All heavy atoms as an XYZ file, in Angstrom:
666
protein
N      17.877      3.805      2.023
C      17.744      2.756      1.037
C      16.621      3.118      0.069
O      15.632      3.719      0.457
C      17.431      1.421      1.740
C      17.420      0.254      0.778
S      16.979     -1.311      1.544
C      18.315     -1.561      2.657
N      16.778      2.738     -1.172
C      15.806      3.070     -2.198
C      15.277      1.780     -2.821
O      16.057      0.910     -3.159
C      16.481      3.947     -3.255
C      15.488      4.600     -4.179
O      14.291      4.482     -3.992
N      15.991      5.276     -5.182
N      13.972      1.648     -2.970
C      13.365      0.458     -3.569
C      12.694      0.846     -4.872
O      11.931      1.810     -4.928
C      12.317     -0.186     -2.636
C      12.998     -0.796     -1.427
C      11.519     -1.239     -3.366
C      12.064     -1.529     -0.499
N      12.963      0.092     -5.926
C      12.312      0.271     -7.224
C      11.598     -1.042     -7.550
O      12.237     -2.050     -7.837
C      13.367      0.598     -8.300
C      12.810      0.674     -9.702
C      11.947      1.890     -9.891
C      11.527      1.984    -11.364
N      10.414      2.833    -11.583
N      10.256     -1.059     -7.477
C       9.518     -2.278     -7.801
C       9.764     -2.692     -9.256
O      10.009     -1.861    -10.119
C       8.057     -1.879     -7.604
C       8.101     -0.685     -6.731
C       9.385      0.022     -7.072
N       9.699     -3.994     -9.495
C       9.896     -4.531    -10.834
C       8.564     -4.824    -11.504
O       7.551     -5.056    -10.836
C      10.717     -5.818    -10.769
C      12.125     -5.679    -10.193
C      12.790     -7.044    -10.112
C      12.954     -4.722    -11.024
N       8.573     -4.811    -12.818
C       7.419     -5.184    -13.657
C       6.170     -4.405    -13.253
O       6.187     -3.191    -13.231
C       7.202     -6.679    -13.633
N       5.082     -5.116    -12.919
C       3.798     -4.469    -12.635
C       3.528     -4.330    -11.143
O       2.390     -4.325    -10.706
C       2.669     -5.251    -13.317
C       2.530     -6.666    -12.786
O       3.502     -7.173    -12.195
O       1.459     -7.260    -12.956
N       4.571     -4.196    -10.355
C       4.402     -4.087     -8.911
C       4.485     -2.630     -8.457
O       5.128     -1.806     -9.092
C       5.439     -4.934     -8.199
C       5.149     -6.418     -8.355
C       6.174     -7.266     -7.636
N       5.811     -8.660     -7.657
C       5.944     -9.463     -8.698
N       6.422     -9.007     -9.833
N       5.595    -10.725     -8.621
N       3.834     -2.353     -7.314
C       3.850     -1.015     -6.722
C       4.210     -1.121     -5.248
O       3.933     -2.132     -4.607
C       2.492     -0.289     -6.880
C       2.187     -0.032     -8.326
C       1.361     -1.051     -6.231
N       4.833     -0.093     -4.712
C       5.165     -0.006     -3.298
C       4.194      0.986     -2.674
O       4.097      2.130     -3.116
C       6.612      0.475     -3.122
C       7.151      0.484     -1.703
C       7.291     -0.934     -1.173
C       8.490      1.193     -1.647
N       3.448      0.535     -1.661
C       2.401      1.346     -1.033
C       2.719      1.552      0.441
O       3.083      0.606      1.139
C       1.022      0.644     -1.171
C      -0.061      1.432     -0.453
C       0.656      0.460     -2.631
N       2.587      2.788      0.893
C       2.699      3.098      2.318
C       1.285      3.095      2.892
O       0.479      3.976      2.563
C       3.344      4.468      2.525
C       3.506      4.828      3.970
C       4.191      6.173      4.174
O       4.477      6.873      3.179
O       4.415      6.522      5.332
N       0.948      2.092      3.733
C      -0.407      2.032      4.290
C      -0.707      3.241      5.171
O       0.182      3.778      5.830
C      -0.411      0.758      5.136
C       0.780     -0.021      4.688
C       1.771      0.985      4.170
N      -1.965      3.656      5.174
C      -2.402      4.733      6.058
C      -2.310      4.227      7.493
O      -2.451      3.029      7.748
C      -3.830      5.135      5.722
N      -2.047      5.108      8.452
C      -1.956      4.659      9.846
C      -3.287      4.093     10.334
O      -4.352      4.584      9.958
C      -1.566      5.916     10.619
C      -1.761      7.056      9.693
C      -1.830      6.534      8.300
N      -3.212      3.053     11.170
C      -4.417      2.441     11.735
C      -5.004      3.362     12.796
O      -4.287      4.145     13.429
C      -4.075      1.089     12.351
N      -6.305      3.280     12.973
C      -6.981      4.075     14.007
C      -6.485      3.652     15.387
O      -6.391      2.467     15.680
C      -8.491      3.838     13.939
C      -9.164      4.519     12.769
C      -9.315      6.004     12.969
O      -9.569      6.443     14.098
O      -9.145      6.734     11.988
N      -6.164      4.634     16.250
C      -5.690      4.321     17.594
C      -6.800      4.385     18.627
O      -6.763      3.697     19.625
C      -4.563      5.270     17.984
C      -3.326      5.070     17.153
C      -2.187      5.851     17.693
C      -0.968      5.573     16.813
N       0.269      5.988     17.403
N      -7.791      5.231     18.400
C      -8.895      5.327     19.347
C     -10.215      5.335     18.595
O     -10.298      5.774     17.463
C      -8.818      6.618     20.192
O      -8.910      7.734     19.323
C      -7.544      6.676     21.007
N     -11.229      4.826     19.255
C     -12.582      4.868     18.721
C     -13.466      5.359     19.858
O     -13.640      4.676     20.857
C     -13.039      3.471     18.245
C     -14.495      3.506     17.831
C     -12.174      2.978     17.110
N     -13.971      6.555     19.738
C     -14.839      7.110     20.776
C     -14.152      7.234     22.125
O     -14.774      7.031     23.153
N     -12.852      7.505     22.130
C     -12.128      7.675     23.378
C     -11.571      6.385     23.951
O     -10.860      6.402     24.945
N     -11.869      5.240     23.350
C     -11.354      3.954     23.822
C     -10.083      3.635     23.053
O     -10.073      3.653     21.828
C     -12.395      2.828     23.616
C     -13.661      3.153     24.400
C     -11.817      1.481     24.013
C     -14.808      2.232     24.094
N      -9.022      3.320     23.758
C      -7.757      2.974     23.110
C      -7.802      1.508     22.700
O      -8.094      0.631     23.503
C      -6.558      3.229     24.038
C      -6.484      4.722     24.372
C      -5.265      2.740     23.412
C      -5.452      5.077     25.394
N      -7.513      1.259     21.429
C      -7.560     -0.095     20.893
C      -6.140     -0.655     20.855
O      -5.244     -0.033     20.299
C      -8.158     -0.093     19.469
C      -9.566      0.482     19.519
C      -8.159     -1.496     18.877
C     -10.176      0.716     18.164
N      -5.914     -1.859     21.433
C      -4.564     -2.434     21.399
C      -4.146     -2.792     19.976
O      -4.988     -3.059     19.121
C      -4.679     -3.689     22.266
C      -6.126     -3.969     22.390
C      -6.865     -2.689     22.133
N      -2.819     -2.804     19.731
C      -2.281     -3.080     18.395
C      -2.770     -4.403     17.826
O      -2.989     -4.531     16.631
C      -0.755     -3.095     18.417
C      -0.179     -1.694     18.580
O      -0.896     -0.730     18.244
O       0.970     -1.578     19.025
N      -2.946     -5.409     18.674
C      -3.323     -6.737     18.187
C      -4.729     -6.795     17.626
O      -5.036     -7.657     16.812
C      -3.201     -7.779     19.312
O      -3.980     -7.338     20.430
C      -1.754     -7.958     19.733
N      -5.594     -5.889     18.022
C      -6.974     -5.939     17.532
C      -7.313     -4.818     16.559
O      -8.460     -4.655     16.182
C      -7.951     -5.911     18.708
O      -7.830     -4.701     19.403
N      -6.311     -4.048     16.148
C      -6.552     -2.979     15.183
C      -6.829     -3.572     13.812
O      -6.198     -4.538     13.404
C      -5.352     -2.036     15.081
C      -5.192     -1.138     16.280
C      -4.000     -0.234     16.084
C      -3.721      0.540     17.351
N      -2.478      1.286     17.258
N      -7.754     -2.983     13.110
C      -8.083     -3.392     11.743
C      -6.993     -2.878     10.801
O      -6.571     -1.744     10.906
C      -9.437     -2.788     11.356
C     -10.062     -3.375     10.131
C     -10.519     -4.799     10.298
O     -10.880     -5.201     11.406
O     -10.506     -5.513      9.293
N      -6.516     -3.737      9.912
C      -5.511     -3.304      8.945
C      -6.118     -2.261      8.022
O      -7.244     -2.419      7.576
C      -5.031     -4.489      8.101
C      -4.068     -5.409      8.819
C      -3.658     -6.564      7.958
C      -2.852     -6.137      6.777
N      -2.332     -7.228      5.973
N      -5.374     -1.189      7.736
C      -5.903     -0.192      6.803
C      -6.020     -0.788      5.404
O      -5.245     -1.654      5.023
C      -4.870      0.925      6.847
C      -3.636      0.302      7.364
C      -4.054     -0.847      8.227
N      -7.013     -0.324      4.659
C      -7.244     -0.819      3.311
C      -6.959      0.264      2.284
O      -7.382      0.170      1.150
C      -8.686     -1.319      3.175
C      -9.065     -2.445      4.130
C     -10.533     -2.793      3.966
C      -8.202     -3.652      3.915
N      -6.263      1.303      2.705
C      -5.901      2.374      1.781
C      -4.511      2.879      2.126
O      -4.013      2.660      3.223
C      -6.916      3.517      1.803
C      -7.037      4.189      3.136
N      -6.334      5.318      3.457
C      -7.757      3.881      4.233
C      -6.638      5.688      4.688
N      -7.496      4.823      5.182
N      -3.895      3.502      1.151
C      -2.554      4.013      1.365
C      -2.105      4.860      0.197
O      -2.879      5.162     -0.709
N      -0.829      5.216      0.224
C      -0.258      6.103     -0.791
C       0.830      5.344     -1.556
O       1.691      4.711     -0.956
C       0.348      7.323     -0.099
C       0.909      8.357     -1.030
C       1.411      9.551     -0.231
C       1.958     10.600     -1.149
N       2.437     11.763     -0.392
N       0.773      5.418     -2.879
C       1.780      4.777     -3.721
C       3.087      5.557     -3.597
O       3.115      6.770     -3.779
C       1.324      4.723     -5.200
C       2.433      4.154     -6.074
C       0.051      3.905     -5.341
N       4.173      4.837     -3.260
C       5.482      5.460     -3.074
C       6.348      5.282     -4.318
O       7.070      6.200     -4.713
C       6.188      4.855     -1.838
C       7.575      5.427     -1.662
C       5.350      5.066     -0.593
N       6.264      4.097     -4.943
C       7.071      3.816     -6.136
C       6.344      2.804     -7.006
O       5.545      2.010     -6.507
C       8.438      3.275     -5.730
N       6.602      2.835     -8.302
C       5.974      1.904     -9.249
C       7.030      1.309    -10.169
O       8.071      1.916    -10.420
C       4.882      2.588    -10.114
C       3.753      3.101     -9.261
C       5.452      3.704    -10.947
N       6.731      0.102    -10.672
C       7.603     -0.532    -11.652
C       7.334      0.034    -13.045
O       6.513      0.933    -13.220
N       7.997     -0.545    -14.036
C       7.859     -0.067    -15.411
C       6.704     -0.719    -16.161
O       6.424     -0.341    -17.292
C       9.158     -0.315    -16.188
C      10.289      0.529    -15.659
O      10.069      1.644    -15.211
N      11.491     -0.007    -15.684
N       6.065     -1.706    -15.566
C       4.990     -2.419    -16.244
C       5.547     -3.593    -17.038
O       6.749     -3.874    -17.006
N       4.671     -4.270    -17.751
C       5.072     -5.388    -18.598
C       4.562     -5.110    -20.004
O       3.806     -4.160    -20.224
C       4.467     -6.715    -18.097
O       3.050     -6.650    -18.180
C       4.873     -7.006    -16.657
N       4.931     -5.969    -20.943
C       4.455     -5.757    -22.310
C       2.940     -5.945    -22.408
O       2.304     -5.394    -23.286
C       5.168     -6.680    -23.288
C       4.877     -8.138    -23.089
C       5.590     -8.968    -24.129
C       5.209    -10.430    -23.945
N       5.602    -11.238    -25.050
N       2.363     -6.711    -21.472
C       0.919     -6.950    -21.468
C       0.144     -5.974    -20.588
O      -1.066     -5.844    -20.729
C       0.624     -8.380    -20.999
C       1.215     -9.417    -21.927
O       1.272     -9.154    -23.137
O       1.626    -10.489    -21.433
N       0.822     -5.343    -19.626
C       0.121     -4.457    -18.691
C       0.871     -3.143    -18.521
O       1.973     -3.108    -17.973
C      -0.054     -5.140    -17.332
C      -0.875     -4.313    -16.383
C      -1.277     -5.073    -15.128
O      -0.958     -6.256    -15.000
O      -1.908     -4.437    -14.275
N       0.254     -2.066    -18.979
C       0.817     -0.729    -18.841
C       0.551     -0.227    -17.425
O      -0.510     -0.474    -16.857
C       0.159      0.196    -19.853
C       0.634      1.617    -19.794
C      -0.132      2.508    -20.759
O      -1.040      2.060    -21.439
N       0.239      3.760    -20.798
N       1.501      0.498    -16.849
C       1.317      1.036    -15.501
C       0.392      2.252    -15.541
O       0.657      3.221    -16.241
C       2.659      1.424    -14.889
C       3.550      0.238    -14.571
S       2.786     -0.997    -13.504
C       2.780     -0.169    -11.947
N      -0.697      2.150    -14.810
C      -1.664      3.234    -14.692
C      -1.351      4.065    -13.450
O      -1.509      5.271    -13.445
C      -3.095      2.665    -14.616
C      -3.421      1.913    -15.906
C      -4.111      3.750    -14.341
C      -4.677      1.087    -15.836
N      -0.900      3.388    -12.395
C      -0.595      4.063    -11.135
C       0.712      4.828    -11.235
O       1.598      4.477    -12.008
C      -0.500      3.031    -10.012
C      -1.770      2.238     -9.725
C      -1.486      1.142     -8.722
C      -2.862      3.155     -9.234
N       0.803      5.870    -10.405
C       2.043      6.638    -10.322
C       2.288      7.004     -8.863
O       1.363      6.959     -8.043
C       1.973      7.881    -11.203
C       0.854      8.832    -10.872
C       0.760      9.940    -11.908
C      -0.382     10.878    -11.640
N      -1.691     10.296    -11.515
N       3.510      7.347     -8.544
C       3.862      7.730     -7.174
C       2.994      8.911     -6.738
O       2.758      9.836     -7.507
C       5.340      8.092     -7.092
N       2.493      8.841     -5.520
C       1.645      9.901     -4.985
C       0.158      9.583     -5.032
O      -0.630     10.249     -4.370
N      -0.250      8.571     -5.817
C      -1.671      8.197     -5.889
C      -2.145      7.627     -4.556
O      -1.443      6.832     -3.932
C      -1.913      7.136     -6.975
C      -1.893      7.694     -8.378
O      -1.974      8.922     -8.534
O      -1.783      6.889     -9.322
N      -3.341      8.029     -4.115
C      -3.999      7.426     -2.955
C      -4.842      6.277     -3.491
O      -5.640      6.475     -4.410
C      -4.892      8.449     -2.246
C      -4.146      9.582     -1.587
C      -3.451      9.194     -0.301
O      -3.925      8.261      0.389
O      -2.423      9.813      0.007
N      -4.669      5.079     -2.929
C      -5.328      3.897     -3.479
C      -6.045      3.081     -2.402
O      -5.729      3.172     -1.216
C      -4.314      2.982     -4.207
C      -3.738      3.673     -5.432
C      -3.203      2.518     -3.286
N      -7.010      2.292     -2.853
C      -7.677      1.288     -2.030
C      -7.202     -0.075     -2.512
O      -7.053     -0.289     -3.719
C      -9.196      1.367     -2.198
C      -9.869      2.669     -1.796
C     -11.362      2.599     -2.127
C      -9.685      2.934     -0.314
N      -6.970     -1.000     -1.570
C      -6.526     -2.339     -1.950
C      -7.217     -3.371     -1.069
O      -7.812     -3.041     -0.046
C      -5.001     -2.472     -1.851
C      -4.410     -1.999     -0.541
C      -4.338     -2.835      0.569
C      -3.930     -0.705     -0.411
C      -3.803     -2.399      1.763
C      -3.391     -0.260      0.774
C      -3.327     -1.113      1.860
O      -2.804     -0.667      3.036
N      -7.157     -4.630     -1.480
C      -7.815     -5.715     -0.761
C      -7.187     -5.974      0.596
O      -6.020     -5.657      0.839
N      -7.964     -6.575      1.486
C      -7.551     -6.812      2.865
C      -6.273     -7.641      2.975
O      -5.449     -7.405      3.833
C      -8.691     -7.499      3.612
C      -8.485     -7.598      5.093
C      -9.743     -8.072      5.766
C      -9.613     -7.938      7.256
N     -10.864     -8.170      7.945
N      -6.119     -8.640      2.117
C      -4.954     -9.522      2.208
C      -3.981     -9.308      1.052
O      -3.192    -10.184      0.736
C      -5.424    -10.976      2.263
C      -6.327    -11.224      3.447
C      -7.695    -11.369      3.288
C      -5.796    -11.261      4.731
C      -8.522    -11.570      4.375
C      -6.616    -11.453      5.829
C      -7.981    -11.612      5.647
O      -8.791    -11.808      6.728
N      -4.012     -8.143      0.440
C      -3.140     -7.845     -0.704
C      -1.730     -7.517     -0.255
O      -1.515     -6.912      0.792
C      -3.681     -6.647     -1.489
O      -4.927     -6.935     -2.026
N      -0.783     -7.894     -1.073
C       0.592     -7.458     -0.891
C       1.396     -8.231      0.134
O       0.888     -9.048      0.868
N       2.676     -7.919      0.128
C       3.641     -8.492      1.056
C       4.254     -7.351      1.847
O       4.677     -6.353      1.273
C       4.763     -9.225      0.275
O       4.162    -10.248     -0.522
C       5.782     -9.831      1.209
N       4.284     -7.500      3.182
C       4.849     -6.444      4.022
C       6.362     -6.416      3.890
O       7.016     -7.453      3.893
C       4.459     -6.657      5.482
C       3.036     -6.291      5.771
C       2.725     -6.257      7.258
O       3.633     -6.479      8.092
O       1.569     -6.010      7.585
N       6.901     -5.201      3.774
C       8.336     -4.973      3.682
C       8.666     -3.854      4.655
O       7.991     -2.826      4.667
C       8.730     -4.537      2.245
C      10.196     -4.211      2.161
C       8.347     -5.592      1.237
N       9.706     -4.051      5.486
C      10.110     -2.989      6.398
C      11.353     -2.308      5.838
O      12.317     -2.968      5.451
C      10.392     -3.542      7.788
C      10.538     -2.430      8.794
C      10.310     -2.890     10.216
O       9.466     -3.767     10.434
O      11.002     -2.350     11.087
N      11.298     -0.980      5.787
C      12.377     -0.194      5.212
C      12.575      1.066      6.037
O      11.628      1.843      6.214
C      12.027      0.167      3.756
C      12.959      1.073      3.001
C      14.294      0.367      2.768
C      12.349      1.464      1.676
N      13.755      1.259      6.561
C      14.072      2.438      7.381
C      13.079      2.637      8.518
O      12.644      3.760      8.795
C      14.141      3.695      6.516
C      15.257      3.643      5.484
O      16.251      2.936      5.728
O      15.122      4.307      4.445
N      12.655      1.550      9.155
C      11.741      1.639     10.293
C      10.280      1.810      9.940
O       9.442      1.903     10.817
N       9.943      1.886      8.668
C       8.558      2.023      8.229
C       8.120      0.736      7.551
O       8.919      0.049      6.932
C       8.396      3.171      7.232
C       8.438      4.540      7.826
C       8.115      5.549      6.745
C       7.837      6.914      7.320
N       7.473      7.862      6.274
N       6.836      0.444      7.637
C       6.281     -0.743      6.992
C       5.581     -0.335      5.706
O       4.786      0.601      5.686
C       5.284     -1.456      7.927
O       5.968     -1.811      9.129
C       4.738     -2.712      7.282
N       5.890     -1.043      4.633
C       5.290     -0.816      3.325
C       4.689     -2.123      2.823
O       4.990     -3.192      3.349
C       6.347     -0.342      2.316
C       6.987      0.975      2.649
C       8.166      1.037      3.379
C       6.415      2.167      2.229
C       8.765      2.249      3.681
C       7.003      3.389      2.523
C       8.175      3.419      3.253
O       8.754      4.633      3.549
N       3.853     -2.019      1.818
C       3.323     -3.190      1.123
C       3.796     -3.142     -0.322
O       3.761     -2.087     -0.956
C       1.787     -3.182      1.134
C       1.104     -3.425      2.460
C      -0.389     -3.176      2.333
C       1.348     -4.837      2.929
N       4.239     -4.290     -0.824
C       4.560     -4.380     -2.237
C       3.557     -5.343     -2.851
O       3.312     -6.423     -2.321
C       6.029     -4.802     -2.478
C       6.387     -4.609     -3.933
C       6.315     -6.187     -1.987
C       7.868     -4.534     -4.207
N       2.883     -4.890     -3.910
C       1.810     -5.685     -4.517
C       1.760     -5.437     -6.011
O       2.347     -4.482     -6.513
C       0.470     -5.328     -3.879
C       0.011     -3.904     -4.116
S      -1.515     -3.470     -3.271
C      -0.945     -3.294     -1.599
N       1.050     -6.301     -6.695
C       0.835     -6.115     -8.134
C      -0.180     -4.992     -8.343
O      -1.055     -4.761     -7.511
C       0.307     -7.394     -8.767
C       1.320     -8.497     -8.799
C       0.818     -9.670     -9.636
N       1.802    -10.719     -9.681
C       2.820    -10.764    -10.530
N       2.983     -9.806    -11.409
N       3.672    -11.758    -10.501
N      -0.044     -4.309     -9.448
C      -0.996     -3.246     -9.784
C      -2.422     -3.788     -9.809
O      -3.361     -3.111     -9.406
C      -0.630     -2.624    -11.138
C      -1.597     -1.552    -11.582
C      -1.171     -0.883    -12.862
O      -0.731      0.242    -12.809
N      -1.299     -1.555    -13.988
N      -2.599     -5.027    -10.230
C      -3.941     -5.616    -10.310
C      -4.573     -5.859     -8.940
O      -5.775     -6.047     -8.834
C      -3.910     -6.922    -11.114
O      -3.038     -7.848    -10.489
N      -3.766     -5.824     -7.843
C      -4.308     -5.960     -6.490
C      -4.922     -4.661     -5.987
O      -5.632     -4.650     -4.989
C      -3.226     -6.412     -5.519
C      -2.775     -7.842     -5.753
O      -3.560     -8.605     -6.380
O      -1.671     -8.205     -5.344
N      -4.619     -3.558     -6.659
C      -5.183     -2.251     -6.284
C      -6.592     -2.176     -6.843
O      -6.830     -2.435     -8.029
C      -4.305     -1.101     -6.816
C      -4.981      0.238     -6.567
C      -2.931     -1.143     -6.183
N      -7.552     -1.840     -5.984
C      -8.952     -1.820     -6.367
C      -9.392     -0.495     -6.980
O     -10.223     -0.467     -7.884
C      -9.836     -2.134     -5.157
C      -9.524     -3.450     -4.442
C     -10.354     -3.563     -3.173
C      -9.748     -4.630     -5.348
N      -8.825      0.620     -6.479
C      -9.279      1.928     -6.962
C      -8.267      3.013     -6.583
O      -7.512      2.863     -5.636
C     -10.630      2.275     -6.351
N      -8.310      4.101     -7.343
C      -7.556      5.303     -7.014
C      -8.545      6.258     -6.352
O      -9.635      6.489     -6.875
C      -6.944      5.946     -8.276
C      -5.965      4.988     -8.951
C      -6.257      7.261     -7.919
C      -5.447      5.474    -10.290
N      -8.162      6.808     -5.209
C      -9.042      7.712     -4.457
C      -8.691      9.154     -4.823
O      -7.533      9.515     -4.869
C      -8.869      7.514     -2.943
C      -9.762      8.475     -2.175
C      -9.160      6.084     -2.563
N      -9.707      9.961     -5.046
C      -9.472     11.378     -5.270
C      -9.525     11.722     -6.686
O      -9.333     12.608     -7.312
């Protein structure tokens, strides 16, 4: 399946959460949500907001940003470009 975000939205694949800290295995329920990920797809933007992000960008985003979407067994976040805080790298 292929997803193309609309307007000023981006599809982000979150980085995997840490599984161990100092040799201690952390259960899934207490893992901290990752705050960074990789942009997979971008919309075309709007007349008021040009798309700065592009597929492949590593980004930082807010803790409660985006809506989770499951696609082909993977979890993605779809969010507005304005929810992205920074491009890494």
